[in-house]
Structures are given as C-alpha cells and as structure tokens.
N, C-alpha and C positions, 0 to 999 in steps of 0.2 A: 568712408574710411572708419572701420569699426575696430574696437580693441576692448579687451577685458578691463573692467574697472579695478580699483585698488580696494583693499580691505581684507580683513581676516574673516573668512566665511566657512572654510572647510579645510580638511587635511588631505583632500583627494590627490592622487598621484604621488604620494610619498613613497610607495613601493616597499613599505615596511613588512607587509605580511606575505604577499604573493611572491613566489619564487619557483623557478623551474628546477631547482636542485632537488636531490632525493630527500624524502620526508623521514620523520623519526621512525615510522613503521618500517620503511625500507632499511634504514640503518640498523635498527634492532634485529630485523630478520636476517640481515647479512651477518651481524655479529653472532646471533644465535646459530646460524648455519655454520659459521666458522668453528664455533665451540663444539657443535655436534660432530662436524667432520673430524676435528682434532680428538674429541672424545672417542669417536669410532676407531680412529687409527690407534690410539693408545690402548683402548680396551681390546681391540682385535690383536694387537701385538702381545699384550699380557695374556690374552686367552690362548694365542698360538703357543706362547712359551709354556703356559700351564699344561696345555694339552700334550705338547711334546714331552714335557717332564713326566706327565702321568702315563703316557704311552710307553716311555722308556722304562719307567718303574714297573709297569705291568709286564713288559717284555722280559726284564731282568728276573722278575718273580717267576714267570713262566719257564724261562730257561733254567733257573735254579731248581725249580720243581722237577724238570726233566732230568737234570743232572743228578739230583738226589735220588730220583726214582731208579736211574740206571746204576747208581752206586749201590743201592740196596739190592738190585738184581744181581750185580756182580758179587756182592758179599754172599748172597744166598747161593749162587752158583759155585763160588769158591768153597763154601762149607760143604755143598753136595759133592764136589769133586774130592775134597779131603776125606769125607766119609766113605765114598766109593773105594778110594785107594786103600783105606784102612781095612775095609771089609774084604776086599780081594786079597790083601796081604795076609789077613788072619786065616783065610781058607787055603792059602798057598796057591792061589790061582795066578798063573802067569799072565801079564798084560798082553803078550803076543797071541796067546791062545784065545783070550777073550776078544781081542780085536778081530782075529780071523773068523771067529764064529759070528760076530755081529758088529761089523765095523761102525755102522752108523750109530748104534746104541752105545757102543763103547766110547766113541768120541763125545757123544752128547753127555754121558755121565762123568767122564774123566776130565773134560776141558773146562777150566774155570770160567771161560768166556761163553762157551757153548753157542747157542743160537739166540743170545740175548737181543740181538738186533734183527732177528728174522721177522719179516713183516712189519718192522718198525719204520715209520715215516714221520719225521718231524713236520715237514711241509714240503711243498713242491720244490722249493729251492734251498731249504735249510739242510744242514749237514750235521750228522752225529758220528763220532769216531771214537774208538777205544785204542789207546796207544800204550805200548810197553817197550821200554828201552829205546824210545825214539822211533819205533816202527809201528805202523798201523796194523792192528790185529783184527779189527772189526770196523765196518763202516756201512752206512745206509746210502752212500752217495758214490756213484761210479766215478766221479771226479777225484775221489779220495780212495784209491784202490787199496786193498789189503796187501801188506808187504812193502808199501812205499814208505820212504823216509819222510817224516813230517817236516823236518827242517828244509830238506831239498824241495819238498812239494809246496810248502807255504811261504818259505823265505825266512830270512833272519828276523824281520819285524814281527811276523805272526808267531814264530817260534818263541821270541822274547815275550810276546803277549801271553803265551801259555804259562810260562814261568811266573809272570807278574800276576796272573789270575790265580795260580795255585797259592802264591804267597799272600795276596790280599783278599782272596775269596770273592773278588768283585769282577764283574764283566769288563772286558777290555774292547776297545775299538781297533779293528785291524783293517788293512786294505783288502778290498774284495775284488775289484776289477784287476785283471791280469792273473790273479790266482785262480779265480773261477771265471774263465773267459765267457762261458755261456751266460752267466748272470751279469756280465759287464755290459750287456746290451740292455734291452727292455726286460726288467724283472718280471717276476710272476704277477706282481700287482700293478704293472704298467709304469714303473719308475726305473730309471737307471740306477744301479747300485754301485757306488764307488767304495762304500765301507760296510762293515758288518760288525755285529757284537760277537764276542767269543767269551765263553765261560768254561773253565776247566776245574776238575776236582780229582783228588787222588783217592783211589780205592785199592789198598794193598799195593801190588806191583803195577797196577794199571792206572792210566789217566783217562778219565772220561772227558771228552771235549764236545761242546755243542756250539755251532756257528749259525747265527741268524742274520740274513741281509737286512739292510735298513727298510726295504719295502715290506718285509714281514713285521719288523718292529713297529712301524708307523702306518700299518695298513688301514687303521680306522681313523687316522688323523684327519684326512680330507672330509669324510662324511661328518665327523664331529664339528669341524670348523664351519662347514656349510650350514649345519643346523644352528650353531651358535651365532654365526653372522646374520642369519635370517632373524633369529630372535632379537639380536642386538639392533638390527635395522628397524624392526617394528617398534621396539622399545624407544629408540631415539626419535623416531618419527612421531610417536605419541607424545613424548616429552616436548618436542618442538611445537606441535600443535597446541598443547596445553599452555606452554610458556607464551606462545604468540597470542592465544586467546586472552590470557591474563594481562599481557601487555596492552592489548586493545581495550580491555575493560577498565584497567586501573590507570593507564597512562595516556595512551593515544587518543581515546575518546574525549578525555578531559582537555587535552591539548587542542583537539579539533574545535571543541566548543569555545575554548579561550580564543583561538585564532579567529573564529567566526565573529566573536564579539569585538576583537581588535580590528577586523576588517570594517565592521560597521562604524567603529569609532574613527578610524583613519579616513573613512569616506565622509565624515562630517557629522555622524549621528552621536553627538557627545552625551546624549542622555542614556546611551547604552551602558550597562554595567555587567561585569563578569560575575557569575554565580560562585559564591564561596563555598564549594562543596568538595568532597573527596579527601585526600590525605592532607596532612598538616602543611606540606610544601605547596600543594595546589591552593589551599585556603590562603596561605600567606601571599602567593603570587596574585591571586584574584584581589585580595585586599590592597596590595601594592598598586595594581593597575587601576582599581577604582579610585584610590586616593589621588593617583597621578592625573586621571581624567578630570576629577573634580577640581584639582589645582589648575589644570589646563583650562577648564571652563572659566575659572576666575581670571586667569591671565588674559584669555581672549576677550572676555567682557571688558576688562580694564583697558586692554589695548584698543578695542573698538571704540570705547568711550573716548579715550584720549585721541584716537585718530579722527573720530567724527568731529571732535572739537577742533582739531588742527585743520581738517578739511573744510569745516565751516568758516574758519578764519581765512583759509586760502581762497575759498569761494568769494568771501566778502572782498578780499584784496583784488581778485580777478575782476569782479563786477565793478569795483570802483575804478578800475583802469579803463573801462568802456564808457563812452559818453552816455549818460543816463538822464540828462536834463533836456526836457522837451517842453515847448519848441526850442530847438537848438540855438537858432540865431534870430530871435524875434525882431531885431533891429534891421534885418535884411529881408525885404519882402519878395525877393526874386525867386526864392525856392523854399521848399518845406521838406524836411527829412525826418524819418522815424525808423528805429531799428530795435530788434529784440534778439536775445540769445538764451535759449533754454538748454542747459547742459544735460546730457544723458546720465551723468554721474555727478559726484560732489563737485568736481571741477571739470571744465571742458577744454577742448582744443580748438573750437571755433572762435572767431572774433570778428568784430566789425569796427569801423572807425570812420569818422568824418571830422574835418578840421579845415580852417581857412589857411591858405598858404601865404606866409609873410615873406614877400620878396624884398630882401635887403632893407627891412624895416619900414618899407613904404606900405601904404594902403593897398590891399589886394582885392581883386574881384574874382578870385579863384577859390573853389571849394574842392578838396580832395575827399573822396568817399570810396570805401572798399569793404569787401567781405572776404574772409579767408578761412581755410579749413586745414588744421594741422593733422598729419597722419597720427593715428593712435588716439588714446584717451587717457584721462587721469592726470597725475602730477607731471610726468615727463612732457605730455602734450601741452599742459598749462604753462610750464616753464618756457617751452619753445614758442608758445603763443605770445607770451609777454615780451620775449626777446624780438620776435619778428615784428610785432606791432610797434615797438619802440624804434627798431632799426628803420622800418619803412617810413615812419613819421619823420624821423631825423633826416633821412635822405631827401624826402619831398620838401621839407621845410628849408633845405639848404639852397633851393633855387635851381637845382639841376633839372634838365629835361626829364620827362617821365621815364622814358626807356633807360636812360643812364642812371637815374635814381634807383630803379628796380634792379638793374644789373649790379650796382654797388651793394644793395641790400642782400641780393643773392650771394655775392661773394662772401660777405660777412657770415651768413648763415651756413654756407657750405664748408668753409674752412674749419677743420677740426670736428666735423660732424660724424663722429664714429658710430653713432646710433643709426645712421642712414634715415632719420626722420626727415620729412619734407613738408612744405606748405603750399597748397594751391590757393591762388588769390586772383580776384578780379578787382582792379583798382582803376578809378577814373578821376580825371581832373576837369571840373566844370568851370568855364568862364561864364559866370551867371549874368554878365552884362551882354555878351554876344550869343550865348547858348551853345558855344562850341565845346565839345567834349573830346579829350584825348583819353585813351584807355590802354591798358595792358591786361591780357588774360593769360596768367601763368598756370595753365593746366586746370582751370576751374570750370564749374558748371556754367553754361551759357546763361546770361541774364535775359529777362523779358523787357522789351522796350515798347512803350506805347507812343505812337505818333499819329497825328490826325490823318495823315495821308495813307498810312498803311495799317493802322490798328496795332494790335499786339503782334510782335515778331521776336524771334530768337536771334540774339547776337552771338552766333556760334564761332566766330573767328577766334582762334587761339594764337597768341603772338609770342609764346615762349613756354618753356618747361616749368614745372613747379620749383619753387625756391628751395635751395639747400641741397640739391642733388649734385650739381657740378659747379665748379668755381667760376670759370670764365665762359659764360654762355650769353650771347647777345639777346636782347629783347626788342621786338618791334613795337611800334606804337600805332594803334588804330585810332580813327577819329570819325566823328559824325557831328552834324549840326542839328540842334534841337530848338524848339520854340516853346512858347507858353502853352501849358497844358500837357506837354510831354512828360512821360514818367519812366523811371528806371526801377526794376524790381530785381534785387540781388538776393541770393539765397545759397545755402550749402546743401550737400547731398542728403543731409538728414531730413530734408523736406521731401524731395522726390523719391527717396528710397525708404521712407517710412512704411512700415508693414501693418496690414490689418491683422485681425485675429486669424483670418484664413490664409495668411502668408502672401497676400497681394500687395504690390507696391503702389504708392501714391501716384508716381510717374509725372512726367512733364505735362501730359495732356490734361490731367486733372488740375494741376497747378494753373495752367492757362485758363481753364474754364472757371475756376474759382476767382481768378484775377479779373476776368471779364465781367463776372457778376458784381464786382465792386468797382467798376470803372469810374464812377463819379466820386468815390470816396477819397478823402485826404489820406496821406501816407499812414497816419496813426490808425485810422479805421480800416484801411486796406491790410496792413500788417496783422492787426488783431483778428480780422476776419479770416485771414489765411491760417493763422495759428489755431483758431477754433476749428476750421475745416480739417486740418491735419489731425487734431486731437479726436474729432468726431469719427474720422476715417479709421484711426488706429484703435479707438475704444479702449479696451483693457489690455491690448497687446503691449508688451514691454518696449520702451523706447531704447533703441540700441545705439543711436547716434545723436550728436548735438544738432539742434535745430536753430538756425540763424537766418533772419530775414531782414532786409533793409529796403525801404522804399524812398525814392526821391522824386519829387514833383516840381517842375518848373512853373513859374507863374508869369 
C-alpha cells in the first residue's frame, strides 16, 4: 500500500501557465484584423464618396463646357444670321428670291440655329437639345424630336429642373427612366439609369439643354474603385504584417520567455530567474517575479524546516508508541519476540505490537502479537495507525474472544471513516503454557510458520476483511497448536514488494529462502538478517513502503 509522502518539494501540477485558451499572439492578431477590416470599410466608404464627388464634379465641368461651347456657337450663328439679313436688306434682295435660288444655303445663313448640332454627338446615350418658347428646335437624340413640346416630353419635374438650372446655373438631377425608356434598361455603360444630370443655359431666345445619364457621369468610378481597393488592400496587409512582426519582437517573444521561466519555476526549479530585459514594463515584471520566487524559496525553506522538526517529533511519538524494549519479557522464558518498523517517510502507517493479556486482573499466560499495515502513508496513516493500535489493544485487554475483539475494533474504525482508509492486520493470541494460538487475518499478508514436522509454511487463511471498511462484519478465528522451537514470522508488504534498482520485487520466495538461511537464529538475529537482506536487494532503489517485521519463537 503505497502513497506519496508529505512535504513541500515542488509546485508541479499548479496549472498556472499552461492553458488551452487562445494566446496573446492570437488575441492581438484578431484585434489587428478587426482594426484592419474596420479601417478598410471606413477608408473604402470615404474613397467611394470622394470618387463619386470627383466624378460628379468632372461631369458637371464637362457638361458646363459643352453648354458654354454651344452657347458660343449659337451666339456666332445669331450674329451671322443678323449680318446676312442686313446685307440682303441693303441690296434690296428679297428673301423669297434668295431661298428659291439656293434653299439650303439660304437657310444655313439666315437660321440663327443653323446646323449647330449637325454631326454633334455628346455620347451614345447623352442628349443635347436647343429649345425656344418651350419647343425643341434642334436635337441630337431621336428620342427628343424637333418640334416636340419639352414639358410634354420630359414631364413637369424635368421642366421644372430646366428653370431651376437656368436660375442657379447648376446641374440638376432629373428622372431618367420612363422619360428615356431605352436608357431605362441597361445603359450604355452596363448600368441601369434611373436618374440623369441636366444643365441648361440661356443664349438669346434659345435655351441650350444637355442631359447625361448617371452611367455616363460615373463611367470611371468602378475602375477607379477597383484600383484604389487593390492599393488599399496591399497597404493594409503590409501594415498588418509589420504590426504583427513588431508585436512578436517587442511583446510576444518576451512573454514566451517569461512563461518558459514560469513553467520551470512552477515545476519546482526555484533557482530559475526571469531575464530583466526589454521595455520598462517587462523589466518591472521580471523583477517582480524574481523577488516573488526568492521570497517563495525562503518561505518553502522555512516551512520545510518547521515541518521536518514537527515530523521528527511525530516520528519520535510514533516510535515511542511501539514496544522498543528487548528482550520484551525476560521474566517469561516460554517465548522470545523481536520486531522492527522502518518507515518509508518521516512517519509511517505500519505498526506492530505485543503485550500480555490481563484477564480480569489475574495472572495471564497469554501473549497477543500482531503486525498491521495502514493504507496510505504520511501523517493521515500515522494517525490511523495510532488509533487502530490503541483500539485493538483495548479490545483484546477487555477479555473478549479474539474474533469479537477484532469485530469491535473494526466497528470503531469504520464508523465515520470518510477518508475510506483501512488497516490490514494479522493478530494472534498465544497461550505460551500450552502452545495454542488463536489468530485472525484481516486481509493481511500470510505469515511464515516454522514447525518441526513441516518446516517453513505459509499460513494463507484469511478470516476477515481489512479493518475500517464496513461496520458490521464478522471475523472468524483460526487456530493451531505449536511447540517449543516453532517460530512465527510476520511482516508487511513493504518486505515482499520491495523493489531492486532494476524494478524486480523481493517476493515471498526470496523471503522464505532468507528465513531458511537463519533457521537457528533467535528472533532478533532473524529479523535483523532479513532487514539486511532486503536492503542489499534494493541497494540504492528508493524505499516506497514501510518495512515491518516481527519474529516470535516458542521455547
């Protein structure tokens, strides 16, 4: 029955450093990625707004340029018509005669509008029209035929936009779908046009009107946005990589080194120190950790010193509770008994005991002897050992039959046993006048018995379960008769389960062989020989369990 000892030796298993949660690199990368995405959205929105404004301004400037050009052309044509009419009047030429001789030339020279829009095309879907008294007198768009009424053709909203543009000299937005049904579908630039820009200017008696659908106004916006988005993406990716690299160099690498040092510290390497390098914050952190570890070393050393002192006192108390005076009963020549207990740690869970049974104050010829092993090690096992030893001795001294005494002791140990610890025990009662032995084996290792007729043999009968597990459990009593020269060898599993450096167990066969080699020895020499044999077998291997041996010889 093995268990870890007590003491402050390391901080393993604290779980301070290791974690399955996301690390600082991941958190910062997520944060940077969110910032980059938000920056991209904001910059893209601003860029879209700026490009839209720029394209609109350029479109307005272009339309205004076209309108101004046409106004100049109309002014020039008007002056030419006036000059032609004056010349013909001064020569007394009649208009009808001139028209009949050269109709085309006459109309070209006398018409103030003339062929100003001949061959003129603003764009595939744009419209240029010249209006006089609300009627179209010239147009480059078959959808706006000459002679049509502008208000009836374009509607009240567009007609009002012409007046608004004349007054403000600014372009106006008018409905496009429904007025120009052909452009209401897919525009010339692949976009549906619901609206258009309209700019009008007055030149004499004529109004020059230019209409451009939105697909014309923003024809370059898509290509500009694609170019700007590509540049923006590349820029933000470069920024992300630079920030991530700086984070790794300045922050994450220092944190990793600090965590590595902390892992070694929490695993018990208290000599480890964190390097005080990097930024002021990291130097302060490293200094704080180092000071804390130094203080922790002092506290642990102080606690170990105090605990070692307390455990030494506990061991002395435990040893004093075991019979240590040998020969035990020099006044009784009928038997000889000797025992040892070597604890694996500062205090142990094994114990032995032997005492004379006082039956109702009268002289007794009975000797109780036992070896027991408490589950676990350390202070809890030592406390249960003291309780079990005292309880068994009290019950046996009360004069009860052996089985009843052990049953009562088991009841006392099992009640309120929340820790589920238990005690295995082999206990015998020897009537040293007759050689009769009654015994109970409560889940313990079988003892070795030497008798002249059979030599060494194992008494493997178990008469009950370990003490402390269940409250009301009966125990049977076994018995045998012995004579002078017979021997009992009791032990705990720390003997047979002792390990060599190669991991081999001492085992029962080796114990029997060692006992046979000391057959003629008294109990003291037999026990000490077995102790030396186990130590020689284990050599430098660590002792994991208590070793307890008791030898009893009848004379």
